[in-house]
C-alpha positions as CSV (number, residue, x, y, z in Angstrom):
1,M,5.1,-11.8,1.4
2,V,7.3,-12.9,3.3
3,K,10.4,-11.7,1.3
4,E,9.1,-8.9,0.8
5,L,8.7,-8.0,4.1
6,E,12.4,-9.0,4.4
7,K,13.4,-7.2,2.0
8,Y,11.5,-3.6,2.7
9,K,11.1,-3.7,6.4
10,A,13.8,-1.0,7.8
11,D,12.7,1.7,6.1
12,S,9.3,1.0,3.4
13,V,6.6,-0.4,5.6
14,F,3.7,2.1,6.4
15,L,0.5,2.3,8.0
16,L,-2.2,3.7,7.0
17,N,-3.9,5.7,10.2
18,K,-7.4,6.7,10.2
19,L,-6.9,10.6,9.5
20,G,-5.3,9.6,6.1
21,G,-1.5,9.8,7.0
22,L,1.3,6.8,6.2
23,I,3.2,6.3,9.0
24,R,6.6,4.5,8.7
25,I,5.8,1.0,11.4
26,Y,9.2,-1.6,12.1
27,I,7.5,-4.8,11.7
28,N,10.0,-8.0,11.4
29,S,7.4,-10.6,10.2
30,L,3.6,-11.2,9.0
31,D,3.5,-13.1,12.1
32,D,3.2,-9.4,13.6
33,Y,-0.4,-8.3,13.0
34,D,-3.7,-9.5,13.0
35,H,-4.4,-10.9,9.2
36,T,-8.5,-11.0,10.2
37,Q,-8.2,-7.1,10.2
38,F,-5.4,-6.3,7.7
39,N,-3.6,-6.4,4.8
40,L,-0.1,-5.7,3.6
41,H,-0.6,-3.5,0.1
42,H,1.9,-3.3,-2.6
43,F,2.2,0.4,-3.8
44,I,3.7,-0.5,-6.6
45,P,2.0,-3.8,-8.1
46,Y,3.8,-6.7,-7.1
47,S,3.5,-8.1,-11.0
48,S,4.7,-4.9,-12.4
49,Y,7.8,-4.1,-10.1
50,V,9.4,-7.2,-9.7
51,G,11.9,-7.0,-12.9
52,N,11.8,-3.8,-13.5
53,E,13.0,-2.2,-10.3
54,K,16.2,-0.3,-12.3
55,W,13.1,1.4,-13.9
56,Y,11.8,2.9,-10.9
57,E,15.3,3.3,-9.1
58,E,16.4,5.4,-12.1
59,R,12.9,7.5,-11.7
60,G,13.2,7.9,-8.1
61,I,10.3,5.8,-7.3
62,K,10.6,3.3,-4.2
63,Q,8.4,0.4,-3.5
64,K,6.3,0.7,-0.4
65,L,4.3,-2.0,1.7
66,I,1.3,-0.8,3.6
67,L,-0.2,-2.1,6.3
68,M,-4.5,-1.2,5.8
69,S,-7.5,-2.8,7.3
70,T,-9.1,-5.7,5.3
71,K,-11.8,-3.7,4.1
72,C,-9.6,-0.5,3.1
73,H,-7.4,-2.9,0.6
74,E,-10.4,-4.1,-0.9
75,H,-11.6,-0.3,-1.7
76,V,-8.4,0.7,-3.1
77,H,-8.2,-2.3,-5.4
78,N,-12.5,-1.9,-6.1
79,T,-13.0,-5.5,-5.2
80,G,-14.9,-5.0,-2.2
81,I,-18.7,-6.1,-2.0
82,V,-19.3,-2.5,-2.3
83,T,-17.1,-0.3,-4.4
84,L,-16.3,3.6,-3.9
85,S,-15.7,6.4,-6.6
86,D,-12.3,8.3,-5.9
87,A,-14.4,11.2,-4.0
88,Q,-16.3,8.7,-2.0
89,F,-12.4,6.4,-1.4
90,E,-10.9,10.2,-0.6
91,R,-13.8,11.0,1.6
92,K,-14.1,7.9,3.5
93,Y,-10.4,7.0,4.5
94,K,-9.0,10.4,4.3
95,I,-6.4,9.8,0.8
96,K,-6.5,9.7,-2.6
97,R,-6.7,6.4,-3.6
98,S,-3.7,7.4,-6.0
99,M,-1.5,7.9,-3.6
100,L,-2.2,4.3,-2.0
101,I,-1.0,2.9,-6.0
102,F,1.1,3.7,-8.3
103,S,0.5,5.1,-11.6
104,K,2.6,6.9,-14.1
105,K,0.2,9.6,-13.5
106,G,-0.3,9.5,-9.8
107,D,0.2,11.8,-7.0
108,Y,2.8,9.8,-5.7
């Protein structure tokens, strides 16, 4: 994640706010946020992006790192104790889950 932050910190790091907006932020290191409260999330899954950067670039799709609460990050990936449907997720976080995870069918 340190390398990812170095690579994207100039223009592609965002904070998911309580109103469902993505606000550009500038952080210089992993020490700039509380890891017990927040996680950095890859818009395009790291394993899909690495080695395929040119494919995304040709289509104008940019990688983003999104700082979000740990609980939200669990809900994005349905890894929390309680999972949310897409509608429940949107009501709770004021943003579509598809706006936070790249999909070839997504709303990006």
